Legacy VTK file of the C-alpha trace (Angstrom):
# vtk DataFile Version 3.0
C-alpha trace
ASCII
DATASET POLYDATA
POINTS 292 float
-7.134 -26.477 -1.207
-6.883 -24.935 -4.569
-7.853 -21.258 -5.106
-11.050 -21.113 -2.825
-12.101 -17.547 -3.410
-13.292 -15.981 -0.164
-14.619 -12.639 -1.431
-14.325 -10.251 -4.337
-13.808 -6.549 -3.521
-14.957 -3.905 -5.852
-12.838 -0.766 -5.523
-14.526 2.495 -4.961
-13.663 5.756 -6.803
-12.687 8.634 -4.575
-10.749 11.961 -4.650
-7.618 12.567 -2.766
-6.260 16.124 -2.811
-7.663 16.503 -6.362
-6.319 13.247 -7.515
-8.641 10.306 -8.560
-8.057 7.111 -6.588
-9.512 3.704 -6.229
-10.102 2.837 -2.535
-9.736 -0.945 -2.167
-9.132 -1.533 1.599
-10.671 -1.327 4.112
-14.002 -2.592 2.815
-17.179 -3.018 4.741
-17.205 -6.876 4.370
-13.430 -7.276 4.531
-11.441 -5.044 6.728
-7.952 -6.635 6.244
-6.071 -9.026 4.105
-3.338 -10.596 6.219
-1.643 -7.435 7.768
-2.779 -5.125 5.015
-5.454 -2.828 6.340
-5.515 -0.076 3.671
-4.893 0.254 -0.077
-5.330 3.185 -2.337
-4.693 2.855 -6.110
-3.689 6.302 -7.066
-4.407 7.524 -10.592
-3.409 7.371 -13.344
-3.698 11.189 -12.649
-2.552 13.653 -15.266
-0.973 16.852 -13.963
-0.213 19.908 -15.987
0.828 23.505 -15.215
-2.463 24.046 -13.204
-2.502 20.872 -11.187
-0.057 19.273 -8.581
-0.228 16.761 -5.843
-0.542 18.304 -2.394
-1.065 16.046 0.573
-0.077 18.238 3.489
1.594 16.933 6.738
-0.608 14.484 8.596
0.084 11.842 11.437
0.126 8.030 11.726
0.417 5.588 14.535
0.479 1.774 14.630
1.246 1.038 10.996
3.864 0.909 8.243
3.073 2.736 4.926
4.370 1.297 1.686
4.428 3.400 -1.388
5.090 1.921 -4.987
4.881 3.866 -8.232
4.337 2.893 -11.689
4.610 6.380 -13.123
5.423 9.809 -11.740
7.355 11.142 -8.744
6.290 12.122 -5.151
8.356 14.088 -2.737
8.119 12.414 0.756
9.025 14.426 3.882
8.449 13.294 7.450
9.027 14.187 11.008
12.274 12.175 11.160
13.798 14.696 8.761
13.610 12.345 5.794
13.258 14.086 2.371
13.033 11.655 -0.602
11.658 11.796 -4.129
10.364 8.367 -4.910
10.320 7.329 -8.561
8.822 4.199 -10.247
10.108 0.829 -9.136
11.282 2.153 -5.771
9.759 1.382 -2.378
9.165 3.924 0.404
8.665 1.971 3.759
7.680 4.270 6.570
6.979 2.783 9.995
4.846 5.061 12.341
5.020 2.968 15.362
4.374 5.436 18.378
3.930 8.387 16.057
5.165 9.987 12.758
3.934 12.638 10.462
4.644 13.146 6.766
3.635 15.039 3.679
3.523 13.922 0.024
3.628 16.491 -2.794
4.654 16.990 -6.348
8.448 17.726 -6.269
9.130 21.444 -6.702
11.138 20.935 -9.949
8.094 19.130 -11.500
5.568 21.757 -10.683
4.226 23.237 -14.002
5.307 20.198 -16.068
3.015 17.642 -17.645
3.202 14.472 -15.573
1.245 11.275 -14.962
1.091 9.810 -11.431
0.101 6.161 -10.992
0.884 3.969 -8.053
-0.159 2.132 -4.917
-0.062 3.083 -1.310
-0.623 0.529 1.438
-0.956 0.597 5.189
0.319 -2.549 6.926
-0.806 -2.910 10.529
1.788 -3.645 13.205
1.491 -6.530 15.546
0.145 -5.499 18.994
3.569 -5.789 20.738
5.110 -3.478 18.088
2.519 -0.807 17.872
4.599 1.640 19.923
7.948 0.902 18.259
10.317 3.668 17.194
9.365 5.396 14.004
11.646 4.788 10.899
11.815 5.473 7.242
13.658 3.529 4.388
13.842 4.063 0.711
14.792 1.129 -1.468
15.983 1.739 -5.008
14.664 -0.069 -7.878
17.817 -2.135 -8.474
17.592 -3.359 -4.920
14.247 -5.021 -5.515
14.565 -8.556 -6.903
13.185 -9.057 -10.461
12.160 -12.380 -12.016
12.017 -12.217 -15.803
10.995 -14.770 -18.309
9.491 -14.778 -21.756
5.964 -14.626 -20.254
6.201 -12.386 -17.344
8.112 -10.042 -15.023
7.667 -10.281 -11.287
9.046 -7.903 -8.807
9.560 -9.292 -5.234
8.633 -6.122 -3.477
8.304 -7.687 0.072
8.786 -11.260 1.185
10.075 -14.293 -0.667
9.118 -15.846 -3.992
10.916 -18.387 -6.165
14.075 -18.265 -4.106
14.214 -14.417 -4.352
13.988 -12.345 -1.208
13.239 -8.629 -0.837
15.460 -6.482 1.300
12.315 -4.790 2.793
11.931 -6.320 6.307
8.282 -6.295 7.522
7.143 -6.571 11.102
5.189 -9.708 10.455
5.282 -12.333 7.698
3.888 -10.947 4.388
4.110 -10.952 0.644
3.875 -8.270 -2.066
4.591 -9.230 -5.701
4.121 -6.903 -8.695
3.317 -9.043 -11.698
3.329 -7.956 -15.322
2.213 -10.508 -18.010
4.033 -10.301 -21.279
1.767 -13.129 -22.610
-0.760 -15.518 -20.989
0.672 -17.542 -18.294
-0.334 -19.534 -15.174
0.783 -18.056 -11.920
1.154 -20.194 -8.726
1.639 -19.177 -5.133
1.380 -21.672 -2.258
1.457 -20.978 1.401
-0.310 -22.732 4.344
-0.074 -19.735 6.631
-0.983 -16.674 4.611
-4.249 -15.012 3.582
-3.658 -13.570 0.102
-5.404 -11.419 -2.526
-4.780 -10.524 -6.106
-5.580 -6.878 -7.109
-6.045 -6.158 -10.763
-4.514 -2.789 -11.730
-5.406 -3.389 -15.389
-6.133 -6.502 -17.581
-7.723 -9.732 -16.682
-7.083 -12.969 -14.831
-9.082 -16.191 -14.707
-9.684 -18.174 -11.575
-11.326 -21.548 -12.207
-12.628 -20.189 -15.545
-14.113 -17.126 -13.879
-12.765 -13.857 -15.340
-11.876 -10.929 -13.189
-10.881 -7.461 -14.463
-9.585 -3.989 -13.757
-9.805 -2.753 -10.127
-11.161 -5.971 -8.658
-9.457 -7.639 -5.682
-9.873 -11.441 -5.405
-9.376 -12.581 -1.809
-8.494 -16.164 -1.334
-9.166 -18.282 1.819
-6.377 -18.542 4.244
-3.908 -21.298 3.139
-5.267 -21.622 -0.329
-2.972 -22.887 -3.101
-3.300 -20.148 -5.710
-3.287 -21.218 -9.339
-4.663 -18.512 -11.738
-4.357 -17.722 -15.419
-2.976 -14.148 -15.948
-3.705 -12.771 -19.456
-1.292 -10.950 -21.704
-0.936 -7.251 -20.883
-2.194 -7.629 -17.356
-0.558 -5.716 -14.433
-1.552 -7.045 -10.972
-0.177 -7.427 -7.553
-0.337 -10.218 -4.943
-0.541 -9.162 -1.322
-1.048 -11.027 1.881
0.410 -12.509 4.971
-0.186 -13.966 8.334
-3.509 -12.776 9.853
-3.818 -11.180 13.253
-5.863 -12.805 16.089
-8.430 -10.025 15.585
-8.871 -7.085 13.122
-7.158 -3.836 14.079
-9.134 -0.614 14.740
-8.710 2.095 12.117
-9.848 5.667 12.431
-8.641 8.538 10.068
-4.916 7.987 9.688
-4.433 5.844 12.837
-4.358 2.113 13.386
-4.255 0.421 16.766
-5.622 -2.465 18.915
-6.817 0.222 21.429
-9.459 2.861 21.087
-7.723 4.864 23.731
-4.553 5.070 21.718
-6.536 6.411 18.770
-8.204 9.001 21.007
-4.908 10.103 22.429
-3.260 10.359 18.970
-6.088 12.512 17.720
-5.839 14.869 20.745
-2.043 15.062 20.587
-2.050 15.889 16.849
-4.619 18.637 17.099
-2.882 20.059 20.129
0.456 20.171 18.342
1.883 17.593 20.760
2.979 15.222 17.908
6.162 14.863 15.863
6.110 17.561 13.074
7.609 17.620 9.584
10.493 20.211 9.825
9.698 23.305 7.766
6.236 22.059 6.747
3.728 24.246 8.452
0.678 23.281 6.434
-1.076 20.472 8.210
-4.268 18.419 7.951
-6.157 18.499 11.220
-7.875 15.410 12.596
-11.634 15.470 12.757
-12.757 16.850 16.109
-14.942 13.923 16.923
-14.481 10.175 16.680
-17.075 8.091 15.103
LINES 1 293
292 0 1 2 3 4 5 6 7 8 9 10 11 12 13 14 15 16 17 18 19 20 21 22 23 24 25 26 27 28 29 30 31 32 33 34 35 36 37 38 39 40 41 42 43 44 45 46 47 48 49 50 51 52 53 54 55 56 57 58 59 60 61 62 63 64 65 66 67 68 69 70 71 72 73 74 75 76 77 78 79 80 81 82 83 84 85 86 87 88 89 90 91 92 93 94 95 96 97 98 99 100 101 102 103 104 105 106 107 108 109 110 111 112 113 114 115 116 117 118 119 120 121 122 123 124 125 126 127 128 129 130 131 132 133 134 135 136 137 138 139 140 141 142 143 144 145 146 147 148 149 150 151 152 153 154 155 156 157 158 159 160 161 162 163 164 165 166 167 168 169 170 171 172 173 174 175 176 177 178 179 180 181 182 183 184 185 186 187 188 189 190 191 192 193 194 195 196 197 198 199 200 201 202 203 204 205 206 207 208 209 210 211 212 213 214 215 216 217 218 219 220 221 222 223 224 225 226 227 228 229 230 231 232 233 234 235 236 237 238 239 240 241 242 243 244 245 246 247 248 249 250 251 252 253 254 255 256 257 258 259 260 261 262 263 264 265 266 267 268 269 270 271 272 273 274 275 276 277 278 279 280 281 282 283 284 285 286 287 288 289 290 291
């Protein structure tokens, strides 16, 4: 089946530590796209000598986070001892598994400087049998991410495989994440019989069966759809998706799990201090005292 749009998600403007974001997933009518359970489109946010990004230490379980920047820099620190400044085109791939905590802040050397921060942060749910795996963190440099260039477009194969190019990022379930920049109008095709996929418009426009979609809309296709869309000149968008799980995961605060009991235990352990901590990072974000 060609295209077969399942639903269109309108992003919602929110504030994260003083930074404007567009919250895309989860959505009331669509909790997940393949294994993707959360997506924040950060910025573009403009920082000067009075503003900086400060997301203090907070915990995760049952997921992998993926950070991908278009502009700016973020200093990532975590309870494994990782300390990495991510820059545009790189990938931070952090797997929480049984439990990890991390902070994300403006690098010390950038404080007081004019800077624009613009990027995406995803949460990718782990399959049930891997929810309690060992935590890990990997940073992939821009030159490690396969790039497909033509006169009409540039496509980064951030996760998964496309056009005989394979990303070095190894996910825990089959998935795809492509960053697509259109130099001129072109037709984009992606075919899979197993994945549920979506296109998210960072800026610009696409046409699906002569219907135009624009900035900050996510077009979710039916599982197994053969995607053929027109991406217009100057557009920046991403394709995400993958194999669906038998049932949607539970998500509460920063935790993802198949079990409400695991969510409750993670909240109690974090607030009691019985959770992996970021070395030397004493400022933390406490979990809400009650679960909804």
